[in-house]
N, C-alpha and C positions, 0 to 999 in steps of 0.2 A: 245821100243817106241810103244806105242799103237797110231797107225797111224789114225784111225777113230776118236780117241779122239781129236788130233790135227785139223783134218779137221772140226770136228763139233764146236771146240773153234774157229776157223778161220771164219766158217759161209761161207765163199766165196772160190771158187776154180777157179782161173783164167785158163781158157781154151786157150793155147797158140799154135799158129802155126808159127814155125820157118822155114824160107827158107834158111838160112845160119847160120851154126854153129858159126861163128864168132859174131853173135849178142846174143848168149846165155847167156854169162857171164854178159854183160851190162844189159840184161833184168832181169836176176835173181837179180841184185843189184838194179834195180829199183822197183821190187816188195818188197824186203826187206825194202829199204829205205821207201817205202810208206805204210809199216806197215803190209804187207801181205807176209809172208815167205813161200808161198805155190805156186806150178805151177803143171798144167797137160799138158804136152808136148804131142800134137797128132802126131800120126803115119801117118800124110797125107802128109808128105815130106820127101826126103831122108836124110835130116839133122836131123831127130828126134833122133836116136839112139846116135850120138856123142852130140847133144845138151843136152840131158838127162846126158850123162857122164860129160859134162862140168859143168852144173848147180850143179850136186850132189856133185861134188868134192870141191864145195866151203865150204860145210859143215853147211851152215846158212840157208838153205832153203829146205823143203821137197818137193821132185819132184817124180811125178808120170807119167805113160804113158797113153795117151788117144788114141781113135780109135783103139784099139787093137783087131784085127780080127782073128788072127791066133796064134797057139802054138809056132811057131817060133817068132813071134812078143813079145810073153811073154818072151821068152829066151832072145832076144835081149835087151829087156827093163831091164830086172833083171840084166844082164850082165853089163848094163851101170849104174846101181845104182838106179834103180825106186824102190820105196818104195810102190806104189800101182799101180794097173792097171784097166783102165777103158774102157768098151766096149759100143758100142751103142746097142748091143742086148745081148741076153743070149746064150752062147756057154758053153755046158758042158766040151767040151775039153779045152777052155781057162781057166774057172774056176778051173778045176782039176789041170791044170797045175800050176796056181797060188798057189793052196793049197800045192802042191808039193814043190814049191819054197819058201813058207813061207811069200808071200806078199800078201796084201789086195787085193781082186778083187771086183770091183763095176761094175757088168753087168747090162745092159739096161732091163729094164721091165716096161711096162705101161699097161698091162691087168693083171686081176686076175689069168689067166691060167700062164703066166710067172712069176709073184710073187710067186706064189705056186711052180713052177719048180725051182725058185731060193732057196725056203726054204728047198725043198728036196736036194739041194747041199750043205746046210749049211750056206747059204747066208742070213743074215738078213738086210743088207742095199743095196739098189740097185739105179740105175741111173735111173730117170724118164725122158725119151728121146725120140722123142722131145717134151719137156713140152709143148710148145706153142700150138702145133697142135694135142697134145693128150688129151686135156681136161682140162690142166692147173691146178691150186690150187683146184678146185673143184673135179677133178678127184682124185688128191691125197687124198683128205679128204674122198672120196667115199671109197676108197681102204683101207684106214686107219681103216675102221669100221671092217670088217672081218680079217684083218691082223695087229692086234694090236701091234704085236711086230716088225713089219718091219718099217724101216726108208728109208726115200728116198732123193736123191740128184738131184732135178730137173734142167735140162739142156736143153738148146735151146729155144730161145725166152723169156729168162729171161734178164731184164735189170733194170735200176733205176725206171722206171715207174710202174713195177710190182713186184719188190723185196718185197715189204712189205706184198704182198699176201701170197708169199711162206715162208717167215721167221716167219709169224704169226702161221704157222701150227706146232703144237708140233712135228709131226713124221718127220719133214724136219731137216735132220742133217746138212745140207749147201746148198749152190746153186752153180752151175758151171755156167760161163758166160765168154764171151771175150771182154765185152764193155770197160774193164780197160786195155786190152792188143791188141788193134786193129792192125790188120797185116800192115796196111798201115804206121803206126807210127813206128813199128817194122822195117819195111823194110826202112824207111827213117832215122832211127837212133835217132828218137825223144824220147830218154829214160827219159828225164825230163818230158816230157808230159806224159809219161805212169806213172811215179812215182806220178804225180799230180792227174791222173784219179785214180790210185790204192788208194792214200790216201783218196780221196772223196769217193770212194766206201767203203773203210774200216769204216770211220766216219758214213756212211749212215747205213750200217749193224749193227754198234755198237749201234747206236741209236735206230734202229728198234728192235734189239735183247732185249734191255732194256725195250722198251715200250710194247712187246710182250709176253715176258717171265716172 
């Protein structure tokens, strides 16, 4: 499976924070039912690894690990079934371990120096984070000029109000966001609400992709 192609086709990557593994299956079900069988589960809580395992075991959703800062977390994520690994910054050790494990690495890069360092590691798609405070869509367009072969996944400060700005950029492979999987709805068990938000996000992304591509 070409993971990057799946992410690019989805255009949206839900950034999920799970405090309790008991919510993992229902959350995955809500995303799938909402038309978005993709999730980035962040290593911000102790439930991350088990949540990735539970969601991956379903077999109907592409699951990745987010906020991966160490080689040990790469190992934990891959052991749990993660198909891709996302980091807020660029770590040679993390990228190389992902390459050793055969999983897609999406390291963070927001400057020309960081993008060039990613290229030296064989990375051609990077996470642009935090997008909202790093120049947003204009910065991505500027970086695309010297780095024509690089694609970006902007995350951080992306939502319905500015989604069109990012999806209109040809080098944006997909966008990451949490607006369709708000932590409070997960904690309260409102998975019907998450499904509805997800369906709205998918419809919006599909419309924007049709009009901008």
